[in-house]
N, C-alpha and C positions, 0 to 999 in steps of 0.2 A: 922387543926390549930384551936385553941381555942381563942376566943375573950375575953381578960381580961379587956377591957375597958367597962364601963357602957354605955348604949345607952343614947344619949342626943338628944332630939328633937330639930329641928331648931328653934322652937318657944322660946326656952330659950335664944337664942343669941339676943343681942340688936343690932339693926341696927340703925345707926345714923351717925352723922358727927364727924370726928376726928379733932384733934387740928388745923392743917393747914387749913382745910375747914372752921372752925369757924372763924379763923383769916381773911380768904379771904372775908367772908361775911361782915366783918366790913369795908371793903374798896370798896364795890359795892354800887353804887348810887341807890336810890329808887325813884328819881324824874323822871317825864315823859320826854321822849326824844323829843326835838323840831325838826322841819323840817330842820333847819340849821345844826343841829348835824347829822341828818340822811344823808343829802347831803355830809357832810364831811366824814362820814363813807363810803359812796358809792365811793368817790374818793380814800380813803385808800384801799378799796376792789379791786381796779385795780392794786395794787402793787403785783407783783408775789411773792409767797411764804411768805406772811405776815401771821405769825402764832399767835394764841391766847397766851396771857401771863397771869400769875397769878396777881390778883388784888393787892396783898400786895406789889408788886414791885413799885407801884406808889409813895410810900413814898421816893424813891430815886431820883425821877425825878425833873426837874426844869421847871418852866413855860416859854413858848416861847411867846405866845400871847393869847388874848381872842377874841372869836368869838362874833358876834353881839348879840347872844342870851344869853351870859354870860358863855358859855362853855369854859373851859380853855384847851389849847393845851399844853401838857407837853412832854418832851423828856428826854431820859437817854441813855447813852452808858455804858454797863457793863464793869467794869475794867478787869474782868477775861476772859470772852468769846468774848469780843468786839462786842457783839450784840447791835444793835440799837433798842430802844424801843420808841413807840409812845403811848400816852394816851390822851383820851378825858375825861375830868373830869368836874363834876358839880362845882358850886362856893364853895361848902364845901370841895372840894378836893377828893371826892369819884369817882371812876372810872365808866365811862359810856362805854368806849371802850378801849381796850388795845391790842397792838400787838407788836411782835418782829420780827426782820429780821437780817440775817447775810450775805446774799449773794447779794441782790439787794438794797444796801444802797442808791445808786444814785436815783433810782426810788422813794424811800421813801422820800428823800429830795425834789425831784421835786413835789411830791404830797403834802408835807407840805407847800411848797412855793405857790402852786396853791390854797390850802385852805386859806392861809394867804391873798392872793390877792382877792379872791372871797368873803370871809365871815368875815373878820375882819375890 
């Protein structure tokens, strides 16, 4: 078999970020994370099957309450998949932490309530 395609070295390909990755970067916070926010993230880490979600989904969420350090807790329920989303955002609305869940919604609600009682 004869190769009719010219050889292209891998150095000719440009490696970079694609459209959605660039958009996601616009929604990620660059501010330092405070100890209160870290404690809230540790509470959320106890929720089973809480998965990472894309940062640009924070634009759909609504604010629930504000923590003592100024971090905003936001939630959203997807109208199509009925997944629940939780976001911790800086005062500018950029994501510090984001997660989604579809099966253990009650545990997520309990965790949000605990965060509200302890840190707001």
